BAVEXMI-610287 format. One record per residue (C-alpha): residue in three letters; x, y, z. Coordinates in steps of 0.001 Angstrom, whole numbers, plus 500000, padded with zeros to 6 digits. Each point is the difference from the previous one (the first is absolute). Layout:
N
<r r="ALA" xx="X" yy="Y" zz="Z"/>
...
end
This chain:
336
<r r="UNK" xx="876389" yy="574742" zz="508312"/>
<r r="UNK" xx="498343" yy="496584" zz="500505"/>
<r r="UNK" xx="499487" yy="497204" zz="497503"/>
<r r="UNK" xx="496752" yy="499040" zz="501706"/>
<r r="UNK" xx="496899" yy="500687" zz="497888"/>
<r r="UNK" xx="497498" yy="502677" zz="500854"/>
<r r="UNK" xx="496529" yy="498894" zz="500985"/>
<r r="UNK" xx="498520" yy="500301" zz="496494"/>
<r r="UNK" xx="503022" yy="498770" zz="498065"/>
<r r="UNK" xx="499183" yy="496935" zz="497866"/>
<r r="UNK" xx="500996" yy="496713" zz="501547"/>
<r r="UNK" xx="499182" yy="497735" zz="502903"/>
<r r="UNK" xx="502509" yy="500564" zz="502801"/>
<r r="UNK" xx="499969" yy="497023" zz="502404"/>
<r r="UNK" xx="502434" yy="501267" zz="502621"/>
<r r="UNK" xx="498446" yy="500677" zz="503403"/>
<r r="UNK" xx="503345" yy="500653" zz="501725"/>
<r r="UNK" xx="501180" yy="502666" zz="500118"/>
<r r="UNK" xx="496450" yy="501295" zz="499989"/>
<r r="UNK" xx="499465" yy="503132" zz="497889"/>
<r r="UNK" xx="496479" yy="500836" zz="501183"/>
<r r="UNK" xx="499594" yy="498843" zz="503626"/>
<r r="UNK" xx="496830" yy="502073" zz="500394"/>
<r r="UNK" xx="498210" yy="497779" zz="497483"/>
<r r="UNK" xx="501059" yy="496921" zz="501963"/>
<r r="UNK" xx="498720" yy="501484" zz="503266"/>
<r r="UNK" xx="496667" yy="500720" zz="498305"/>
<r r="UNK" xx="499836" yy="496347" zz="498996"/>
<r r="UNK" xx="500626" yy="498941" zz="503609"/>
<r r="UNK" xx="497345" yy="502416" zz="501278"/>
<r r="UNK" xx="497492" yy="498561" zz="497533"/>
<r r="UNK" xx="500702" yy="496484" zz="501278"/>
<r r="UNK" xx="499166" yy="501166" zz="503528"/>
<r r="UNK" xx="496693" yy="501300" zz="498662"/>
<r r="UNK" xx="498672" yy="496587" zz="498943"/>
<r r="UNK" xx="496235" yy="499429" zz="500166"/>
<r r="UNK" xx="497590" yy="497506" zz="498490"/>
<r r="UNK" xx="496490" yy="500287" zz="498598"/>
<r r="UNK" xx="498776" yy="497335" zz="502430"/>
<r r="UNK" xx="500449" yy="502521" zz="502823"/>
<r r="UNK" xx="497386" yy="502345" zz="498524"/>
<r r="UNK" xx="496474" yy="499439" zz="501350"/>
<r r="UNK" xx="497380" yy="501076" zz="497471"/>
<r r="UNK" xx="497143" yy="498253" zz="501785"/>
<r r="UNK" xx="498646" yy="503138" zz="501654"/>
<r r="UNK" xx="499771" yy="501753" zz="496628"/>
<r r="UNK" xx="497149" yy="497804" zz="498742"/>
<r r="UNK" xx="497424" yy="501590" zz="502303"/>
<r r="UNK" xx="501217" yy="503457" zz="498969"/>
<r r="UNK" xx="499643" yy="499171" zz="496309"/>
<r r="UNK" xx="496378" yy="499025" zz="500552"/>
<r r="UNK" xx="499126" yy="503432" zz="501413"/>
<r r="UNK" xx="501822" yy="502184" zz="497486"/>
<r r="UNK" xx="497912" yy="502299" zz="497829"/>
<r r="UNK" xx="499961" yy="499256" zz="496255"/>
<r r="UNK" xx="502366" yy="502966" zz="499467"/>
<r r="UNK" xx="502420" yy="498745" zz="502639"/>
<r r="UNK" xx="499854" yy="496482" zz="498601"/>
<r r="UNK" xx="500799" yy="501347" zz="496537"/>
<r r="UNK" xx="503087" yy="501728" zz="501420"/>
<r r="UNK" xx="501170" yy="496828" zz="501750"/>
<r r="UNK" xx="499449" yy="497847" zz="496921"/>
<r r="UNK" xx="501952" yy="502382" zz="497799"/>
<r r="UNK" xx="502768" yy="500209" zz="502584"/>
<r r="UNK" xx="500505" yy="496257" zz="500299"/>
<r r="UNK" xx="499843" yy="499697" zz="496202"/>
<r r="UNK" xx="502977" yy="502379" zz="499770"/>
<r r="UNK" xx="501837" yy="498079" zz="502714"/>
<r r="UNK" xx="499549" yy="496795" zz="497984"/>
<r r="UNK" xx="502446" yy="501134" zz="497317"/>
<r r="UNK" xx="502021" yy="502891" zz="501443"/>
<r r="UNK" xx="502719" yy="498037" zz="501765"/>
<r r="UNK" xx="500339" yy="497565" zz="497107"/>
<r r="UNK" xx="501017" yy="502939" zz="497794"/>
<r r="UNK" xx="502568" yy="500995" zz="502616"/>
<r r="UNK" xx="501392" yy="496463" zz="500275"/>
<r r="UNK" xx="500360" yy="499674" zz="496226"/>
<r r="UNK" xx="502003" yy="503231" zz="499843"/>
<r r="UNK" xx="502300" yy="498787" zz="502764"/>
<r r="UNK" xx="500819" yy="496816" zz="498097"/>
<r r="UNK" xx="500070" yy="501299" zz="496434"/>
<r r="UNK" xx="501608" yy="503418" zz="500414"/>
<r r="UNK" xx="501487" yy="500954" zz="503348"/>
<r r="UNK" xx="501893" yy="496868" zz="501022"/>
<r r="UNK" xx="502083" yy="499708" zz="496845"/>
<r r="UNK" xx="501142" yy="503641" zz="499976"/>
<r r="UNK" xx="501113" yy="500546" zz="503623"/>
<r r="UNK" xx="503599" yy="498842" zz="499881"/>
<r r="UNK" xx="500573" yy="499289" zz="503692"/>
<r r="UNK" xx="499296" yy="496677" zz="501733"/>
<r r="UNK" xx="498845" yy="501707" zz="503203"/>
<r r="UNK" xx="497391" yy="501974" zz="498023"/>
<r r="UNK" xx="498818" yy="496784" zz="498343"/>
<r r="UNK" xx="499700" yy="498384" zz="503428"/>
<r r="UNK" xx="497510" yy="502701" zz="500964"/>
<r r="UNK" xx="498078" yy="499637" zz="496726"/>
<r r="UNK" xx="499776" yy="496245" zz="500562"/>
<r r="UNK" xx="498477" yy="500643" zz="503396"/>
<r r="UNK" xx="497657" yy="502616" zz="498543"/>
<r r="UNK" xx="498792" yy="497481" zz="497441"/>
<r r="UNK" xx="499063" yy="497664" zz="502860"/>
<r r="UNK" xx="498082" yy="502823" zz="501675"/>
<r r="UNK" xx="498130" yy="500775" zz="496786"/>
<r r="UNK" xx="499024" yy="496325" zz="499837"/>
<r r="UNK" xx="498622" yy="500266" zz="503550"/>
<r r="UNK" xx="498016" yy="503079" zz="498958"/>
<r r="UNK" xx="498573" yy="498158" zz="496986"/>
<r r="UNK" xx="499015" yy="497133" zz="502308"/>
<r r="UNK" xx="498380" yy="502463" zz="502428"/>
<r r="UNK" xx="497930" yy="501575" zz="497240"/>
<r r="UNK" xx="499080" yy="496569" zz="498647"/>
<r r="UNK" xx="498753" yy="499065" zz="503467"/>
<r r="UNK" xx="498233" yy="503347" zz="500250"/>
<r r="UNK" xx="498077" yy="499445" zz="496778"/>
<r r="UNK" xx="499150" yy="496406" zz="500871"/>
<r r="UNK" xx="498580" yy="501254" zz="503316"/>
<r r="UNK" xx="498227" yy="503129" zz="498782"/>
<r r="UNK" xx="498631" yy="498619" zz="496716"/>
<r r="UNK" xx="498622" yy="496502" zz="500557"/>
<r r="UNK" xx="498286" yy="500012" zz="496593"/>
<r r="UNK" xx="502383" yy="498405" zz="497497"/>
<r r="UNK" xx="498871" yy="502137" zz="497049"/>
<r r="UNK" xx="500361" yy="503228" zz="501979"/>
<r r="UNK" xx="503430" yy="498902" zz="501156"/>
<r r="UNK" xx="501079" yy="499196" zz="496452"/>
<r r="UNK" xx="498926" yy="503469" zz="498859"/>
<r r="UNK" xx="502086" yy="501549" zz="502780"/>
<r r="UNK" xx="503106" yy="498097" zz="498931"/>
<r r="UNK" xx="499429" yy="501157" zz="496420"/>
<r r="UNK" xx="499467" yy="503620" zz="501035"/>
<r r="UNK" xx="502613" yy="501464" zz="497653"/>
<r r="UNK" xx="498022" yy="498606" zz="497080"/>
<r r="UNK" xx="496546" yy="501402" zz="500767"/>
<r r="UNK" xx="500181" yy="502734" zz="502686"/>
<r r="UNK" xx="501186" yy="503182" zz="498228"/>
<r r="UNK" xx="501395" yy="501750" zz="503090"/>
<r r="UNK" xx="502148" yy="496969" zz="500873"/>
<r r="UNK" xx="500986" yy="499395" zz="496385"/>
<r r="UNK" xx="501256" yy="503596" zz="499805"/>
<r r="UNK" xx="502216" yy="499411" zz="503042"/>
<r r="UNK" xx="501442" yy="496837" zz="498457"/>
<r r="UNK" xx="500616" yy="501752" zz="496676"/>
<r r="UNK" xx="501841" yy="502794" zz="501822"/>
<r r="UNK" xx="502201" yy="497416" zz="501717"/>
<r r="UNK" xx="500748" yy="498093" zz="496809"/>
<r r="UNK" xx="500795" yy="503187" zz="498059"/>
<r r="UNK" xx="502519" yy="501351" zz="502500"/>
<r r="UNK" xx="501597" yy="496864" zz="501423"/>
<r r="UNK" xx="499750" yy="497999" zz="496770"/>
<r r="UNK" xx="502191" yy="502481" zz="498148"/>
<r r="UNK" xx="503143" yy="498052" zz="500995"/>
<r r="UNK" xx="498642" yy="496483" zz="499419"/>
<r r="UNK" xx="502297" yy="499554" zz="497002"/>
<r r="UNK" xx="503123" yy="501447" zz="501656"/>
<r r="UNK" xx="502526" yy="497310" zz="500820"/>
<r r="UNK" xx="502760" yy="502461" zz="500925"/>
<r r="UNK" xx="500167" yy="503581" zz="501235"/>
<r r="UNK" xx="502767" yy="501097" zz="497652"/>
<r r="UNK" xx="499622" yy="503775" zz="500052"/>
<r r="UNK" xx="498297" yy="502982" zz="501620"/>
<r r="UNK" xx="496757" yy="499545" zz="498041"/>
<r r="UNK" xx="499634" yy="496390" zz="501151"/>
<r r="UNK" xx="500811" yy="500929" zz="503590"/>
<r r="UNK" xx="497489" yy="502845" zz="500055"/>
<r r="UNK" xx="497398" yy="497576" zz="498649"/>
<r r="UNK" xx="500837" yy="497619" zz="502837"/>
<r r="UNK" xx="499689" yy="502810" zz="502546"/>
<r r="UNK" xx="496565" yy="500898" zz="498632"/>
<r r="UNK" xx="498945" yy="496367" zz="500357"/>
<r r="UNK" xx="501256" yy="499844" zz="503583"/>
<r r="UNK" xx="498445" yy="503339" zz="500970"/>
<r r="UNK" xx="496671" yy="499055" zz="498418"/>
<r r="UNK" xx="500162" yy="496697" zz="501838"/>
<r r="UNK" xx="500706" yy="501609" zz="503380"/>
<r r="UNK" xx="498382" yy="503438" zz="499866"/>
<r r="UNK" xx="496946" yy="499356" zz="497813"/>
<r r="UNK" xx="498986" yy="496359" zz="500363"/>
<r r="UNK" xx="501062" yy="499090" zz="503528"/>
<r r="UNK" xx="500203" yy="503595" zz="501193"/>
<r r="UNK" xx="496777" yy="501480" zz="498558"/>
<r r="UNK" xx="497621" yy="497325" zz="498691"/>
<r r="UNK" xx="500404" yy="497812" zz="503058"/>
<r r="UNK" xx="500015" yy="502911" zz="502402"/>
<r r="UNK" xx="496703" yy="501122" zz="498503"/>
<r r="UNK" xx="498662" yy="496491" zz="500587"/>
<r r="UNK" xx="501261" yy="500080" zz="503582"/>
<r r="UNK" xx="498055" yy="503222" zz="500569"/>
<r r="UNK" xx="496708" yy="498296" zz="499081"/>
<r r="UNK" xx="500812" yy="497106" zz="502330"/>
<r r="UNK" xx="500783" yy="502285" zz="502923"/>
<r r="UNK" xx="496941" yy="502152" zz="499283"/>
<r r="UNK" xx="497914" yy="496852" zz="500427"/>
<r r="UNK" xx="501962" yy="499121" zz="503131"/>
<r r="UNK" xx="499357" yy="503471" zz="501446"/>
<r r="UNK" xx="496289" yy="499213" zz="499753"/>
<r r="UNK" xx="500417" yy="496665" zz="501771"/>
<r r="UNK" xx="499757" yy="497945" zz="496809"/>
<r r="UNK" xx="502136" yy="497156" zz="498594"/>
<r r="UNK" xx="502539" yy="499816" zz="502799"/>
<r r="UNK" xx="501467" yy="496792" zz="498553"/>
<r r="UNK" xx="500765" yy="501730" zz="496714"/>
<r r="UNK" xx="501625" yy="502865" zz="501891"/>
<r r="UNK" xx="502118" yy="497641" zz="502094"/>
<r r="UNK" xx="501370" yy="498289" zz="496909"/>
<r r="UNK" xx="500504" yy="503374" zz="498358"/>
<r r="UNK" xx="502142" yy="501106" zz="502945"/>
<r r="UNK" xx="502439" yy="497231" zz="499137"/>
<r r="UNK" xx="499882" yy="500729" zz="496282"/>
<r r="UNK" xx="500608" yy="503687" zz="500742"/>
<r r="UNK" xx="503119" yy="499165" zz="501974"/>
<r r="UNK" xx="501343" yy="497961" zz="497076"/>
<r r="UNK" xx="499148" yy="502667" zz="497422"/>
<r r="UNK" xx="501704" yy="502688" zz="502069"/>
<r r="UNK" xx="503172" yy="497936" zz="500070"/>
<r r="UNK" xx="499758" yy="499340" zz="496253"/>
<r r="UNK" xx="499742" yy="503704" zz="499259"/>
<r r="UNK" xx="502817" yy="500818" zz="502365"/>
<r r="UNK" xx="502280" yy="497487" zz="498272"/>
<r r="UNK" xx="499101" yy="501282" zz="496528"/>
<r r="UNK" xx="500671" yy="503597" zz="501013"/>
<r r="UNK" xx="503323" yy="498895" zz="501542"/>
<r r="UNK" xx="500902" yy="498509" zz="496619"/>
<r r="UNK" xx="499131" yy="503336" zz="498365"/>
<r r="UNK" xx="502176" yy="501788" zz="502576"/>
<r r="UNK" xx="502906" yy="497647" zz="499244"/>
<r r="UNK" xx="499723" yy="500531" zz="496245"/>
<r r="UNK" xx="499847" yy="503764" zz="500587"/>
<r r="UNK" xx="503279" yy="499809" zz="501936"/>
<r r="UNK" xx="501709" yy="497839" zz="497363"/>
<r r="UNK" xx="498579" yy="501662" zz="496874"/>
<r r="UNK" xx="498653" yy="503462" zz="500872"/>
<r r="UNK" xx="499905" yy="500991" zz="496333"/>
<r r="UNK" xx="496950" yy="497752" zz="499517"/>
<r r="UNK" xx="497919" yy="502234" zz="502258"/>
<r r="UNK" xx="499432" yy="502899" zz="497660"/>
<r r="UNK" xx="497036" yy="502265" zz="499335"/>
<r r="UNK" xx="498640" yy="497515" zz="497475"/>
<r r="UNK" xx="499779" yy="497215" zz="502601"/>
<r r="UNK" xx="498271" yy="502335" zz="502462"/>
<r r="UNK" xx="497485" yy="501004" zz="497330"/>
<r r="UNK" xx="499327" yy="496358" zz="499112"/>
<r r="UNK" xx="499514" yy="498970" zz="503633"/>
<r r="UNK" xx="497680" yy="502932" zz="500662"/>
<r r="UNK" xx="497920" yy="499175" zz="496917"/>
<r r="UNK" xx="499900" yy="496355" zz="501050"/>
<r r="UNK" xx="498651" yy="500877" zz="503432"/>
<r r="UNK" xx="497451" yy="502397" zz="498493"/>
<r r="UNK" xx="498749" yy="497172" zz="497810"/>
<r r="UNK" xx="499906" yy="497634" zz="502969"/>
<r r="UNK" xx="497913" yy="502486" zz="502003"/>
<r r="UNK" xx="497568" yy="500374" zz="497087"/>
<r r="UNK" xx="499659" yy="496234" zz="499547"/>
<r r="UNK" xx="499496" yy="499419" zz="503709"/>
<r r="UNK" xx="497479" yy="502844" zz="500156"/>
<r r="UNK" xx="497933" yy="498275" zz="497305"/>
<r r="UNK" xx="500068" yy="496884" zz="502182"/>
<r r="UNK" xx="498855" yy="502115" zz="502966"/>
<r r="UNK" xx="497050" yy="501331" zz="498009"/>
<r r="UNK" xx="499046" yy="496431" zz="499160"/>
<r r="UNK" xx="500204" yy="498927" zz="503644"/>
<r r="UNK" xx="498428" yy="503029" zz="501663"/>
<r r="UNK" xx="497279" yy="501020" zz="497553"/>
<r r="UNK" xx="498218" yy="503025" zz="501453"/>
<r r="UNK" xx="501826" yy="499622" zz="503288"/>
<r r="UNK" xx="499835" yy="497972" zz="503200"/>
<r r="UNK" xx="500166" yy="501103" zz="503662"/>
<r r="UNK" xx="503545" yy="501289" zz="500461"/>
<r r="UNK" xx="501161" yy="498885" zz="496555"/>
<r r="UNK" xx="499594" yy="501662" zz="496609"/>
<r r="UNK" xx="501835" yy="500221" zz="496716"/>
<r r="UNK" xx="500902" yy="503636" zz="500716"/>
<r r="UNK" xx="501507" yy="499128" zz="503391"/>
<r r="UNK" xx="501882" yy="497115" zz="498404"/>
<r r="UNK" xx="501345" yy="502361" zz="497337"/>
<r r="UNK" xx="501522" yy="502205" zz="502701"/>
<r r="UNK" xx="501411" yy="496960" zz="501766"/>
<r r="UNK" xx="501570" yy="498674" zz="496796"/>
<r r="UNK" xx="501545" yy="503382" zz="499277"/>
<r r="UNK" xx="501384" yy="500069" zz="503541"/>
<r r="UNK" xx="501540" yy="496537" zz="499569"/>
<r r="UNK" xx="501426" yy="500904" zz="496580"/>
<r r="UNK" xx="501709" yy="503020" zz="501543"/>
<r r="UNK" xx="501471" yy="497738" zz="502688"/>
<r r="UNK" xx="501507" yy="497778" zz="497328"/>
<r r="UNK" xx="501445" yy="502916" zz="498032"/>
<r r="UNK" xx="501504" yy="501476" zz="503142"/>
<r r="UNK" xx="501643" yy="496678" zz="500874"/>
<r r="UNK" xx="501539" yy="499946" zz="496530"/>
<r r="UNK" xx="501415" yy="503489" zz="500536"/>
<r r="UNK" xx="497709" yy="501481" zz="497359"/>
<r r="UNK" xx="497672" yy="503026" zz="500262"/>
<r r="UNK" xx="496541" yy="499197" zz="501323"/>
<r r="UNK" xx="497184" yy="500369" zz="497503"/>
<r r="UNK" xx="496777" yy="500649" zz="501918"/>
<r r="UNK" xx="500639" yy="501498" zz="503436"/>
<r r="UNK" xx="497163" yy="497858" zz="501362"/>
<r r="UNK" xx="499250" yy="499022" zz="503593"/>
<r r="UNK" xx="498688" yy="496686" zz="501302"/>
<r r="UNK" xx="496187" yy="500310" zz="500250"/>
<r r="UNK" xx="499531" yy="496736" zz="501894"/>
<r r="UNK" xx="500437" yy="500379" zz="503749"/>
<r r="UNK" xx="499416" yy="496256" zz="500386"/>
<r r="UNK" xx="503185" yy="499359" zz="498025"/>
<r r="UNK" xx="502059" yy="501907" zz="502541"/>
<r r="UNK" xx="498382" yy="497901" zz="502723"/>
<r r="UNK" xx="500668" yy="496767" zz="498132"/>
<r r="UNK" xx="503596" yy="501001" zz="499323"/>
<r r="UNK" xx="500775" yy="500503" zz="503672"/>
<r r="UNK" xx="497551" yy="497894" zz="502002"/>
<r r="UNK" xx="499152" yy="496980" zz="497886"/>
<r r="UNK" xx="503522" yy="499266" zz="498846"/>
<r r="UNK" xx="501310" yy="500462" zz="503529"/>
<r r="UNK" xx="497405" yy="497492" zz="501209"/>
<r r="UNK" xx="501013" yy="497681" zz="497157"/>
<r r="UNK" xx="503575" yy="499814" zz="501214"/>
<r r="UNK" xx="498869" yy="499483" zz="503581"/>
<r r="UNK" xx="497898" yy="497041" zz="498832"/>
<r r="UNK" xx="502787" yy="498500" zz="497901"/>
<r r="UNK" xx="502244" yy="499259" zz="502963"/>
<r r="UNK" xx="497571" yy="497386" zz="501313"/>
<r r="UNK" xx="498301" yy="498994" zz="496760"/>
<r r="UNK" xx="503086" yy="499225" zz="497921"/>
<r r="UNK" xx="502686" yy="497385" zz="500320"/>
<r r="UNK" xx="502475" yy="502489" zz="498536"/>
<r r="UNK" xx="500106" yy="503282" zz="501913"/>
<r r="UNK" xx="501121" yy="503450" zz="498919"/>
<r r="UNK" xx="503349" yy="500957" zz="501471"/>
<r r="UNK" xx="501295" yy="503536" zz="500326"/>
<r r="UNK" xx="498154" yy="503241" zz="499308"/>
<r r="UNK" xx="497314" yy="500556" zz="497417"/>
<r r="UNK" xx="499713" yy="503211" zz="498023"/>
<r r="UNK" xx="497431" yy="501026" zz="497398"/>
<r r="UNK" xx="501611" yy="502186" zz="497370"/>
<r r="UNK" xx="497124" yy="499966" zz="497543"/>
<r r="UNK" xx="497023" yy="502178" zz="500882"/>
<r r="UNK" xx="496491" yy="498934" zz="499152"/>
end
C-alpha cells in the first residue's frame, strides 16, 4: 500500500522524484521536440485560390475559418479552468502546460488565417463572433459548454460522482471536441487540398493535426491510468453517457456539415461527412474500450492518402525547416 495519491485524488502533489507517471513526462518531452511557429506557415499561395473558388466553396471556407476562430480558445479555457487543477501529478501538469502553449499557437494560426482570408474588417469581426450569430457554430459551442462546463464549480473530486463528471469532461474534450469536431474540420481542409486548393492552409493543418493527435493520446492515457487505479468508475452508466455524448457530437457536427455543404460539392457532401463522422466516433469509442456505435467506414479516400503521404512528407520537411528536430520514431495511433 502506498501513501502517494492517485491521479484524481484532491491535492497538488509537487514531487517529481520518484516519478509516479513517467509516461506523462515522456509525452511532455516529445511535445517539446515538436515545436513549430505560425511564421513558418506560408499562406501567400492561398490568395489566388480564394479568388477562383465558387460561391459554394467560398461559403464552406468562410464557415470553416469562423469555427477555427473560437474552437481552440474553448479548448484552452478548459485546460486552465478544469483539467490542470484536478490532475494530481506534476508530470501530467507539465504536459498540460505544454499543451496550453500549443493551443495558443493554434489560436495565433487561426488569427493569421482570418486576417489573410478575410481582409474586410466587418467580415472578419463577424467570423470572430460566429458563436453569436451562426447557428451551426453556436450549437457546437453550446454542446461544448454543456458537457465540459458541468465541472466548472468543482474544486475537488471527492467521490465517484465527481470523478465520473471529470472523466466525462476529459472524454468530451478529447473524443468530441479535439477528436471529432476538429477532425471533421481537417477533412474539409484535406478535401480542398486534394483538389489542389489552399495548400498553405493544409500545410498549417498538418502541424495542428500532429499536435491534436498528441493531445488526444495524452488524454486517453489519463483515462487509461484512472481505469487502472479506479476501475469501479468505468461502469455501464459511464459507457452509456459517453456513447450518448458522442451521438450528440455527431448530430451537432452533421448540422455544421449541412451548413457548409448545402446541396453538395464535388467529392464532399453532408451525407458523406455523416459517414465519416460516424467512422471517427467509432474510432474514439474503440480506443476507450467501449462498444462501437455505428459500424461505419471511412468514405473519404483522400483522408487515407493524407494520413500516410502528407504527414510523412511533413516530417521529412521538418528536419530541414525546423531548428528543433524530431528524434526517435513517430507513430500515429489515432485514425482519421
